[in-house]
C-alpha positions as CSV (number, residue, x, y, z in Angstrom):
1,M,107.6,76.7,121.5
2,D,106.9,74.0,124.2
3,A,107.3,71.2,121.7
4,I,111.0,71.8,121.1
5,P,113.7,73.6,123.2
6,Q,114.2,77.2,122.4
7,W,117.8,76.8,121.4
8,A,116.8,74.2,118.9
9,F,114.3,76.6,117.3
10,Y,116.9,79.3,117.1
11,L,119.3,76.9,115.6
12,A,116.7,75.8,113.0
13,A,116.0,79.5,112.3
14,A,119.7,80.2,111.7
15,V,119.9,77.3,109.2
16,F,116.7,78.4,107.4
17,G,118.1,81.9,107.2
18,L,121.4,80.8,105.7
19,E,119.7,78.5,103.2
20,L,117.3,81.3,102.1
21,G,120.3,83.6,101.9
22,G,122.1,81.1,99.6
23,V,119.0,80.8,97.4
24,S,118.7,84.6,97.3
25,T,122.3,85.0,96.0
26,I,121.5,82.7,93.1
27,F,118.3,84.7,92.4
28,I,120.0,88.0,92.6
29,Q,122.9,87.1,90.3
30,R,120.8,85.4,87.7
31,W,118.3,88.3,87.7
32,I,121.1,90.8,87.3
33,D,122.8,88.7,84.5
34,E,119.4,88.3,82.8
35,Q,119.6,84.5,83.1
36,P,116.7,82.1,83.7
37,I,115.9,82.1,87.4
38,L,114.8,78.5,87.5
39,R,117.6,77.3,85.2
40,P,118.5,73.7,86.1
41,G,121.9,72.6,87.1
42,R,124.4,73.6,89.8
43,S,125.7,77.1,90.3
44,R,128.8,78.3,88.3
45,C,131.6,80.6,89.0
46,P,130.8,83.9,87.2
47,A,134.4,84.4,86.4
48,C,135.5,81.1,84.8
49,G,132.1,79.5,84.3
50,K,133.0,76.2,85.9
51,R,130.4,74.3,88.1
52,L,130.7,74.7,91.8
53,G,130.7,71.6,94.0
54,W,128.1,71.1,96.7
55,L,130.5,71.9,99.4
56,D,131.3,75.2,97.7
57,T,127.7,76.3,97.7
58,I,127.0,75.7,101.4
59,P,126.0,79.2,102.7
60,L,128.7,80.9,104.8
61,L,130.7,77.7,105.3
62,G,131.6,77.5,101.6
63,F,132.8,81.1,101.6
64,I,135.0,80.5,104.7
65,L,136.4,77.2,103.4
66,L,137.3,78.7,100.0
67,K,138.7,81.8,101.7
68,G,136.5,84.0,99.5
69,R,138.0,82.7,96.2
70,C,136.9,80.3,93.5
71,R,138.3,76.9,93.8
72,H,139.0,76.6,90.1
73,C,140.3,80.0,89.0
74,G,141.1,81.8,92.2
75,S,138.9,84.8,91.4
76,P,137.6,86.6,94.4
77,I,134.0,85.8,95.4
78,G,132.1,89.0,95.7
79,A,131.3,90.2,99.2
80,Q,127.7,90.5,98.1
81,Y,127.2,86.7,98.5
82,L,128.4,86.8,102.1
83,L,126.4,90.0,102.9
84,V,123.2,88.5,101.6
85,E,123.6,85.3,103.5
86,L,124.4,87.1,106.8
87,S,121.5,89.5,106.2
88,C,119.1,86.6,105.8
89,L,120.6,84.9,108.9
90,A,120.2,88.0,111.0
91,W,116.6,88.6,109.8
92,S,115.6,85.0,110.5
93,L,116.9,85.1,114.0
94,A,115.4,88.5,114.7
95,A,112.0,87.4,113.4
96,A,112.2,84.2,115.4
97,H,112.8,86.2,118.5
98,R,109.9,88.6,117.7
99,F,107.3,86.1,116.5
100,G,108.4,82.8,118.0
101,M,107.7,79.4,116.4
102,S,104.6,80.5,114.6
103,P,103.1,80.8,111.1
104,E,103.8,84.5,111.4
105,W,107.5,83.8,111.7
106,V,107.4,81.7,108.5
107,L,105.5,84.5,106.7
108,Y,107.8,87.3,107.7
109,L,110.9,85.2,107.1
110,A,109.8,84.8,103.5
111,L,108.8,88.4,103.1
112,G,112.0,89.7,104.7
113,T,114.1,87.5,102.4
114,L,112.3,89.1,99.5
115,L,113.1,92.5,100.8
116,V,116.8,91.6,101.3
117,A,117.0,90.2,97.7
118,G,115.2,93.2,96.3
119,S,117.5,95.6,98.2
120,F,120.7,94.1,96.8
121,I,119.3,94.1,93.3
122,D,118.3,97.8,93.7
123,F,121.7,98.7,94.9
124,E,123.2,97.1,91.8
125,T,120.7,98.0,89.1
126,F,118.3,100.7,90.5
127,L,115.5,98.3,89.7
128,L,113.1,96.2,91.7
129,P,111.7,93.0,90.2
130,D,107.9,92.7,90.0
131,R,108.1,89.1,91.2
132,I,109.5,90.5,94.5
133,T,107.4,93.6,95.0
134,L,104.0,92.5,93.5
135,G,104.6,88.9,94.6
136,G,105.4,90.1,98.2
137,A,102.3,92.3,98.2
138,G,100.1,89.5,97.1
139,L,101.6,87.2,99.8
140,A,101.2,89.8,102.6
141,L,97.6,90.5,101.5
142,A,96.7,86.8,101.4
143,A,98.2,86.2,104.8
144,S,96.2,89.0,106.3
145,F,93.1,87.0,105.8
146,V,94.2,83.9,107.7
147,L,96.9,84.9,110.3
148,E,96.3,86.7,113.5
149,D,99.6,88.6,114.3
150,T,99.4,90.6,111.0
151,P,97.4,93.6,110.0
152,T,93.7,92.8,109.3
153,W,92.9,92.4,105.7
154,Q,91.2,95.8,105.7
155,D,94.2,97.4,107.2
156,A,96.6,95.6,104.9
157,C,94.6,96.7,101.8
158,L,94.5,100.3,103.1
159,G,98.2,100.2,103.8
160,A,99.0,98.9,100.3
161,L,96.8,101.5,98.6
162,A,98.1,104.4,100.8
163,G,101.7,103.4,100.5
164,A,101.6,103.0,96.7
165,G,99.4,106.0,96.2
166,L,101.6,108.3,98.2
167,F,104.7,107.3,96.3
168,L,102.9,107.5,93.0
169,L,101.9,111.0,93.8
170,L,105.4,111.9,94.8
171,Q,106.8,110.4,91.6
172,Q,104.4,112.4,89.4
173,I,105.1,115.7,91.3
174,Y,108.8,115.3,91.0
175,R,108.5,114.4,87.3
176,L,106.5,117.6,86.6
177,W,108.8,119.7,88.7
178,R,112.2,118.5,87.6
179,K,111.3,117.0,84.2
180,V,113.2,113.9,85.1
181,E,112.5,110.6,86.8
182,G,113.3,110.9,90.5
183,L,111.4,108.0,92.0
184,G,111.1,104.7,90.2
185,T,107.9,102.8,89.7
186,G,109.6,99.9,91.5
187,D,109.5,102.0,94.7
188,V,105.8,102.5,94.2
189,K,105.2,98.8,93.9
190,L,107.5,98.2,96.8
191,M,105.4,100.5,99.0
192,A,102.3,98.4,98.1
193,M,104.2,95.4,99.5
194,I,105.4,97.3,102.6
195,G,102.0,98.8,103.2
196,A,100.4,95.4,103.1
197,M,103.0,94.2,105.6
198,T,102.8,97.0,108.1
199,G,99.2,98.2,107.7
200,L,98.3,101.9,107.5
201,A,99.5,102.8,111.0
202,G,103.0,101.5,110.2
203,L,103.7,103.6,107.2
204,P,104.7,106.9,108.9
205,L,107.4,105.2,111.1
206,T,108.6,103.1,108.1
207,I,108.9,106.2,105.9
208,L,110.6,108.2,108.7
209,V,113.2,105.5,109.3
210,A,113.8,105.2,105.5
211,S,114.2,108.9,105.1
212,L,116.7,109.2,108.0
213,T,118.8,106.2,107.0
214,G,118.5,107.1,103.3
215,A,119.9,110.5,104.0
216,L,122.9,109.1,105.8
217,G,123.4,106.3,103.3
218,S,123.2,108.7,100.3
219,V,126.1,110.7,101.6
220,F,128.3,107.7,101.3
221,Y,126.7,106.4,98.1
222,M,126.9,109.7,96.2
223,V,130.6,110.3,96.9
224,R,131.6,106.9,95.5
225,P,133.6,107.2,92.3
226,G,131.5,107.1,89.2
227,K,128.2,107.8,91.0
228,G,127.7,111.3,89.7
229,G,128.5,113.3,92.9
230,L,125.6,115.1,94.5
231,R,123.5,114.6,91.4
232,G,124.0,110.9,91.3
233,R,121.2,108.4,91.7
234,V,120.6,106.8,95.0
235,P,118.4,103.6,95.3
236,Y,115.7,104.2,97.9
237,G,114.3,100.7,98.0
238,P,116.8,99.3,100.5
239,F,116.1,102.1,103.0
240,L,112.3,101.5,102.7
241,S,112.9,97.8,103.3
242,L,115.0,98.6,106.3
243,G,112.3,100.9,107.7
244,C,109.7,98.2,107.2
245,M,111.8,95.4,108.8
246,L,112.6,97.6,111.9
247,Y,108.9,98.5,112.2
248,L,107.9,94.8,112.1
249,L,110.4,94.0,114.9
250,Y,110.1,97.1,117.1
251,G,107.3,99.2,115.8
252,R,104.8,98.5,118.6
253,E,107.4,99.3,121.3
254,I,108.4,102.5,119.5
255,M,104.8,103.6,119.1
256,R,104.0,103.0,122.8
257,W,107.1,104.9,123.8
258,W,106.2,107.8,121.5
259,S,102.6,108.0,122.7
260,S,103.7,107.9,126.4
């Protein structure tokens, strides 16, 4: 941090967060639409199919300049694009404050962006892509071998096994009890990623936060029209991701406060 002023680092963190948010919106939309993720060419309007200019695709600024509408056909630009970009911006700045200008900030910026993208996909489709969950787990485990401000590789492995194993057990118990799928396999894989990020000690707080926020969020989600009322499905991945991200930022302080 001594090499550059702190304000310059936070400015760079904001830019990186917005850019990753812009890339995430493309990934999310193409994955949902079952289009090639690495398809060459500029982005297109999902309504009229016309190519977007470079100015239109600048994260946040493009949305503001276009007033939330396509330049060509005037169709509204979904609020999802703006929310993804703002979420990545907020995470980048929060991680920068927590980890400073360090390799750990780069790592958790990347992993947090994966969690954000996976959460928005889960909200829309009730699915979590393997390239996010398993890819994120692999990245977190690999980083635990070389970075200091992460769980040790032993703790990361235990966390991944315990997280995935617990949710696999819950999935099977619910399936035997209710004869229906209550917990997706994507959540099991997501817990492998989260366990590798937080380590074994971080799982209880992560799951507690996810349970509390998930209970609150499910009330709103289940009363939405067309969601099946109280028996409607509720995606759990976003709340697990939120619990993980809060633990990474404030978990140590919360554990110290709790133990005292």
